[in-house]
TIRO-2110 file (N, C-alpha, C; in Angstrom, 1 decimal):
// TIRO-2110
189.7, 159.1, 120.6, N, 1, A
188.3, 159.0, 121.1, CA, 1, A
188.0, 157.5, 121.3, C, 1, A
187.5, 157.2, 122.5, N, 2, A
187.2, 155.9, 122.8, CA, 2, A
185.9, 155.4, 122.1, C, 2, A
185.7, 154.1, 122.1, N, 3, A
184.4, 153.6, 121.6, CA, 3, A
183.2, 154.0, 122.4, C, 3, A
183.3, 154.1, 123.7, N, 4, A
182.2, 154.5, 124.5, CA, 4, A
181.8, 156.0, 124.3, C, 4, A
182.9, 156.8, 124.1, N, 5, A
182.6, 158.2, 123.8, CA, 5, A
181.9, 158.4, 122.4, C, 5, A
182.3, 157.6, 121.4, N, 6, A
181.7, 157.6, 120.1, CA, 6, A
180.2, 157.2, 120.2, C, 6, A
179.9, 156.2, 121.0, N, 7, A
178.5, 155.8, 121.2, CA, 7, A
177.7, 156.9, 121.8, C, 7, A
178.3, 157.5, 122.9, N, 8, A
177.5, 158.6, 123.6, CA, 8, A
177.3, 159.8, 122.6, C, 8, A
178.3, 160.2, 121.8, N, 9, A
178.1, 161.3, 120.9, CA, 9, A
177.1, 160.9, 119.8, C, 9, A
177.1, 159.7, 119.4, N, 10, A
176.2, 159.3, 118.3, CA, 10, A
174.8, 159.3, 118.9, C, 10, A
174.6, 158.9, 120.2, N, 11, A
173.3, 158.9, 120.7, CA, 11, A
172.7, 160.3, 120.9, C, 11, A
173.6, 161.3, 121.2, N, 12, A
173.2, 162.7, 121.2, CA, 12, A
172.8, 163.2, 119.9, C, 12, A
173.5, 162.8, 118.8, N, 13, A
173.1, 163.2, 117.5, CA, 13, A
171.8, 162.5, 117.1, C, 13, A
171.6, 161.3, 117.5, N, 14, A
170.4, 160.6, 117.1, CA, 14, A
169.2, 161.2, 117.8, C, 14, A
169.3, 161.8, 118.9, N, 15, A
168.2, 162.4, 119.6, CA, 15, A
167.9, 163.8, 119.1, C, 15, A
168.7, 164.4, 118.3, N, 16, A
168.5, 165.8, 117.8, CA, 16, A
167.9, 165.7, 116.4, C, 16, A
166.7, 166.1, 116.2, N, 17, A
166.0, 165.9, 114.9, CA, 17, A
166.6, 166.8, 113.8, C, 17, A
167.5, 167.8, 114.2, N, 18, A
168.1, 168.7, 113.2, CA, 18, A
169.4, 168.1, 112.7, C, 18, A
169.8, 167.0, 113.1, N, 19, A
171.0, 166.4, 112.6, CA, 19, A
170.7, 165.4, 111.5, C, 19, A
171.7, 165.3, 110.6, N, 20, A
171.5, 164.3, 109.5, CA, 20, A
171.5, 162.9, 110.0, C, 20, A
172.2, 162.6, 111.1, N, 21, A
172.2, 161.3, 111.7, CA, 21, A
170.8, 160.9, 112.1, C, 21, A
170.1, 161.7, 112.8, N, 22, A
168.7, 161.4, 113.3, CA, 22, A
167.8, 161.2, 112.1, C, 22, A
168.0, 162.1, 111.0, N, 23, A
167.1, 162.0, 109.8, CA, 23, A
167.4, 160.6, 109.1, C, 23, A
168.7, 160.2, 109.1, N, 24, A
169.0, 159.0, 108.4, CA, 24, A
168.5, 157.8, 109.2, C, 24, A
168.6, 157.8, 110.5, N, 25, A
168.1, 156.7, 111.4, CA, 25, A
166.6, 156.6, 111.3, C, 25, A
165.9, 157.8, 111.2, N, 26, A
164.5, 157.8, 111.2, CA, 26, A
163.9, 157.5, 109.8, C, 26, A
164.8, 157.5, 108.8, N, 27, A
164.3, 157.3, 107.4, CA, 27, A
163.6, 158.6, 106.8, C, 27, A
163.9, 159.7, 107.4, N, 28, A
163.3, 161.0, 106.9, CA, 28, A
163.9, 161.4, 105.6, C, 28, A
163.2, 162.3, 104.9, N, 29, A
163.7, 162.9, 103.7, CA, 29, A
164.8, 163.9, 104.0, C, 29, A
164.7, 164.6, 105.1, N, 30, A
165.7, 165.7, 105.4, CA, 30, A
165.6, 165.9, 106.9, C, 30, A
166.6, 166.5, 107.6, N, 31, A
166.5, 166.9, 109.0, CA, 31, A
165.6, 168.0, 109.2, C, 31, A
165.0, 168.2, 110.4, N, 32, A
164.1, 169.3, 110.7, CA, 32, A
164.4, 169.7, 112.2, C, 32, A
164.6, 171.0, 112.4, N, 33, A
164.8, 171.4, 113.7, CA, 33, A
163.6, 171.4, 114.6, C, 33, A
163.7, 171.6, 115.9, N, 34, A
162.6, 171.7, 116.8, CA, 34, A
161.7, 172.9, 116.4, C, 34, A
162.4, 174.0, 116.0, N, 35, A
161.6, 175.2, 115.6, CA, 35, A
160.8, 174.9, 114.4, C, 35, A
161.4, 174.2, 113.4, N, 36, A
160.6, 173.8, 112.2, CA, 36, A
159.4, 172.9, 112.5, C, 36, A
159.6, 172.0, 113.4, N, 37, A
158.5, 171.1, 113.8, CA, 37, A
157.4, 172.0, 114.4, C, 37, A
157.7, 172.9, 115.3, N, 38, A
156.8, 173.7, 116.0, CA, 38, A
156.0, 174.6, 115.0, C, 38, A
156.8, 175.2, 114.0, N, 39, A
156.2, 176.1, 113.0, CA, 39, A
155.2, 175.3, 112.1, C, 39, A
155.5, 174.1, 111.8, N, 40, A
154.6, 173.3, 111.0, CA, 40, A
153.3, 173.0, 111.8, C, 40, A
153.5, 172.7, 113.1, N, 41, A
152.3, 172.4, 113.9, CA, 41, A
151.4, 173.7, 114.0, C, 41, A
152.1, 174.9, 114.2, N, 42, A
151.3, 176.1, 114.3, CA, 42, A
150.6, 176.4, 113.0, C, 42, A
151.3, 176.1, 111.9, N, 43, A
150.7, 176.4, 110.6, CA, 43, A
149.4, 175.5, 110.4, C, 43, A
149.5, 174.2, 110.8, N, 44, A
148.4, 173.3, 110.7, CA, 44, A
147.2, 173.8, 111.6, C, 44, A
147.5, 174.3, 112.8, N, 45, A
146.4, 174.8, 113.7, CA, 45, A
145.8, 176.0, 113.1, C, 45, A
146.6, 176.9, 112.6, N, 46, A
146.1, 178.2, 112.0, CA, 46, A
145.2, 177.9, 110.8, C, 46, A
145.7, 177.0, 109.9, N, 47, A
144.9, 176.6, 108.7, CA, 47, A
143.6, 176.0, 109.1, C, 47, A
143.6, 175.1, 110.1, N, 48, A
142.4, 174.4, 110.5, CA, 48, A
141.4, 175.4, 111.1, C, 48, A
141.9, 176.4, 111.8, N, 49, A
141.0, 177.4, 112.4, CA, 49, A
140.3, 178.3, 111.3, C, 49, A
140.9, 178.4, 110.1, N, 50, A
140.4, 179.3, 109.1, CA, 50, A
139.6, 178.6, 108.0, C, 50, A
139.7, 177.2, 108.0, N, 51, A
139.0, 176.5, 106.9, CA, 51, A
137.7, 175.8, 107.4, C, 51, A
136.8, 175.6, 106.5, N, 52, A
135.6, 175.0, 106.8, CA, 52, A
135.7, 173.5, 106.9, C, 52, A
136.5, 172.9, 106.1, N, 53, A
136.8, 171.5, 106.1, CA, 53, A
138.1, 171.2, 106.8, C, 53, A
138.4, 170.0, 107.1, N, 54, A
139.7, 169.6, 107.7, CA, 54, A
140.7, 169.6, 106.6, C, 54, A
141.7, 170.5, 106.8, N, 55, A
142.7, 170.6, 105.7, CA, 55, A
143.8, 169.5, 105.8, C, 55, A
144.5, 169.3, 104.7, N, 56, A
145.6, 168.3, 104.7, CA, 56, A
146.7, 168.9, 105.5, C, 56, A
147.4, 168.2, 106.4, N, 57, A
148.5, 168.7, 107.2, CA, 57, A
149.7, 169.0, 106.4, C, 57, A
150.5, 170.0, 106.8, N, 58, A
151.7, 170.3, 106.1, CA, 58, A
152.6, 169.1, 106.2, C, 58, A
153.3, 168.8, 105.1, N, 59, A
154.1, 167.6, 105.0, CA, 59, A
155.3, 167.6, 106.0, C, 59, A
155.5, 166.5, 106.6, N, 60, A
156.6, 166.3, 107.5, CA, 60, A
157.6, 165.4, 106.9, C, 60, A
158.9, 165.5, 107.2, N, 61, A
159.9, 164.6, 106.6, CA, 61, A
159.7, 163.1, 107.0, C, 61, A
159.0, 162.8, 108.0, N, 62, A
158.8, 161.4, 108.5, CA, 62, A
157.5, 160.9, 107.9, C, 62, A
156.7, 161.7, 107.1, N, 63, A
155.5, 161.1, 106.5, CA, 63, A
155.9, 160.1, 105.5, C, 63, A
155.0, 159.1, 105.2, N, 64, A
155.2, 158.1, 104.2, CA, 64, A
155.3, 158.8, 102.8, C, 64, A
156.3, 158.3, 102.1, N, 65, A
156.4, 158.9, 100.7, CA, 65, A
155.4, 158.1, 99.8, C, 65, A
154.9, 158.8, 98.8, N, 66, A
154.0, 158.0, 97.9, CA, 66, A
154.9, 157.0, 97.1, C, 66, A
154.3, 155.9, 96.8, N, 67, A
155.0, 154.8, 96.1, CA, 67, A
155.0, 155.0, 94.6, C, 67, A
154.0, 155.8, 94.1, N, 68, A
154.0, 156.1, 92.7, CA, 68, A
153.4, 157.5, 92.5, C, 68, A
153.7, 158.0, 91.4, N, 69, A
153.3, 159.4, 91.0, CA, 69, A
152.4, 159.3, 89.8, C, 69, A
151.3, 160.0, 89.9, N, 70, A
150.4, 160.0, 88.7, CA, 70, A
149.4, 158.9, 88.8, C, 70, A
148.5, 158.8, 87.8, N, 71, A
147.5, 157.8, 87.8, CA, 71, A
147.8, 156.6, 87.0, C, 71, A
149.1, 156.5, 86.5, N, 72, A
149.5, 155.3, 85.8, CA, 72, A
149.1, 155.4, 84.3, C, 72, A
149.2, 154.3, 83.6, N, 73, A
148.9, 154.3, 82.2, CA, 73, A
148.1, 153.1, 81.8, C, 73, A
147.4, 153.2, 80.7, N, 74, A
146.6, 152.1, 80.2, CA, 74, A
147.3, 151.5, 79.0, C, 74, A
148.5, 152.0, 78.7, N, 75, A
149.3, 151.4, 77.5, CA, 75, A
149.9, 150.1, 77.9, C, 75, A
150.0, 149.2, 76.9, N, 76, A
150.7, 148.0, 77.1, CA, 76, A
152.2, 148.3, 76.6, C, 76, A
153.1, 147.4, 76.9, N, 77, A
154.5, 147.6, 76.6, CA, 77, A
154.6, 147.7, 75.1, C, 77, A
153.9, 146.8, 74.3, N, 78, A
154.0, 146.8, 72.9, CA, 78, A
153.5, 148.2, 72.3, C, 78, A
152.4, 148.7, 72.9, N, 79, A
151.9, 150.0, 72.4, CA, 79, A
152.9, 151.1, 72.7, C, 79, A
153.5, 151.1, 73.8, N, 80, A
154.5, 152.1, 74.2, CA, 80, A
155.7, 152.0, 73.2, C, 80, A
156.2, 150.8, 72.9, N, 81, A
157.3, 150.7, 72.0, CA, 81, A
157.0, 151.1, 70.6, C, 81, A
155.7, 150.9, 70.2, N, 82, A
155.3, 151.4, 68.8, CA, 82, A
155.3, 152.9, 68.8, C, 82, A
154.8, 153.6, 69.8, N, 83, A
154.8, 155.0, 69.9, CA, 83, A
156.2, 155.6, 69.9, C, 83, A
157.0, 154.9, 70.7, N, 84, A
158.4, 155.4, 70.8, CA, 84, A
159.2, 155.2, 69.5, C, 84, A
158.9, 154.2, 68.8, N, 85, A
159.6, 154.0, 67.4, CA, 85, A
159.1, 155.0, 66.5, C, 85, A
157.8, 155.4, 66.5, N, 86, A
157.2, 156.4, 65.6, CA, 86, A
157.8, 157.8, 65.9, C, 86, A
158.0, 158.1, 67.2, N, 87, A
158.6, 159.4, 67.6, CA, 87, A
160.1, 159.5, 67.2, C, 87, A
160.8, 158.4, 67.2, N, 88, A
162.2, 158.5, 66.9, CA, 88, A
162.4, 158.7, 65.4, C, 88, A
161.4, 158.4, 64.6, N, 89, A
161.5, 158.6, 63.1, CA, 89, A
161.2, 160.0, 62.7, C, 89, A
160.7, 160.8, 63.6, N, 90, A
160.4, 162.2, 63.3, CA, 90, A
161.7, 163.1, 63.3, C, 90, A
161.7, 164.1, 62.4, N, 91, A
162.9, 165.0, 62.3, CA, 91, A
162.8, 166.0, 63.5, C, 91, A
164.0, 166.3, 64.0, N, 92, A
164.1, 167.2, 65.1, CA, 92, A
164.0, 168.6, 64.5, C, 92, A
163.4, 169.5, 65.3, N, 93, A
163.2, 170.9, 64.9, CA, 93, A
164.6, 171.6, 64.9, C, 93, A
164.9, 172.4, 63.9, N, 94, A
166.3, 173.0, 63.9, CA, 94, A
166.4, 174.1, 65.0, C, 94, A
167.6, 174.2, 65.5, N, 95, A
167.9, 175.2, 66.5, CA, 95, A
169.1, 176.1, 66.0, C, 95, A
169.2, 177.3, 66.5, N, 96, A
170.3, 178.2, 66.2, CA, 96, A
171.5, 177.9, 67.1, C, 96, A
172.5, 178.7, 67.0, N, 97, A
173.7, 178.4, 67.8, CA, 97, A
173.5, 178.6, 69.3, C, 97, A
172.5, 179.4, 69.7, N, 98, A
172.2, 179.6, 71.2, CA, 98, A
171.3, 178.5, 71.7, C, 98, A
170.8, 177.6, 70.8, N, 99, A
169.9, 176.5, 71.2, CA, 99, A
168.5, 176.8, 71.1, C, 99, A
168.1, 178.0, 70.6, N, 100, A
166.7, 178.3, 70.5, CA, 100, A
166.1, 177.7, 69.2, C, 100, A
164.8, 177.4, 69.2, N, 101, A
164.2, 176.9, 68.0, CA, 101, A
164.1, 178.0, 66.9, C, 101, A
164.3, 177.6, 65.7, N, 102, A
164.2, 178.5, 64.6, CA, 102, A
163.1, 177.9, 63.7, C, 102, A
162.4, 178.8, 63.0, N, 103, A
161.3, 178.4, 62.1, CA, 103, A
161.9, 177.8, 60.9, C, 103, A
161.2, 176.7, 60.4, N, 104, A
161.6, 176.0, 59.2, CA, 104, A
161.2, 176.9, 58.0, C, 104, A
162.0, 177.0, 57.0, N, 105, A
161.6, 177.7, 55.8, CA, 105, A
161.3, 176.7, 54.8, C, 105, A
160.0, 176.6, 54.4, N, 106, A
159.6, 175.7, 53.4, CA, 106, A
159.8, 176.3, 52.0, C, 106, A
160.3, 175.6, 51.1, N, 107, A
160.4, 176.2, 49.8, CA, 107, A
161.5, 175.7, 49.1, C, 107, A
END
C-alpha cells in the first residue's frame, strides 16, 4: 500500500462517523452511525412536541463532558484524613465462605 492510498483511506474513515477513527479525531466518547444520529434527532423532536417546557436534548458523543461530578465537598484535607483514620480503626463485619455478611453473635 502506498502512502497516498493510506491517506485516501484514512480520509474516508475520518468522514464516516461510525468509524473509530472519526470518533478519535473528533474527540467523541464513542462512534455513532448516521442512523443513530438521525434517531437521536427524531427523539429530540418527538420529546419536544410532547412536553410543555423545552427538554434537555439526548446526549451526543460530541457533547462536552462534565469536568466534575457531584456538588463537591466542604471538607478540608485534614478533616478527610481524620475521618479516614477513624474508619480504618473499625472492625470489618464477618463474612461466610460465599462472601455474604453474617450476623455477629454477642456473648
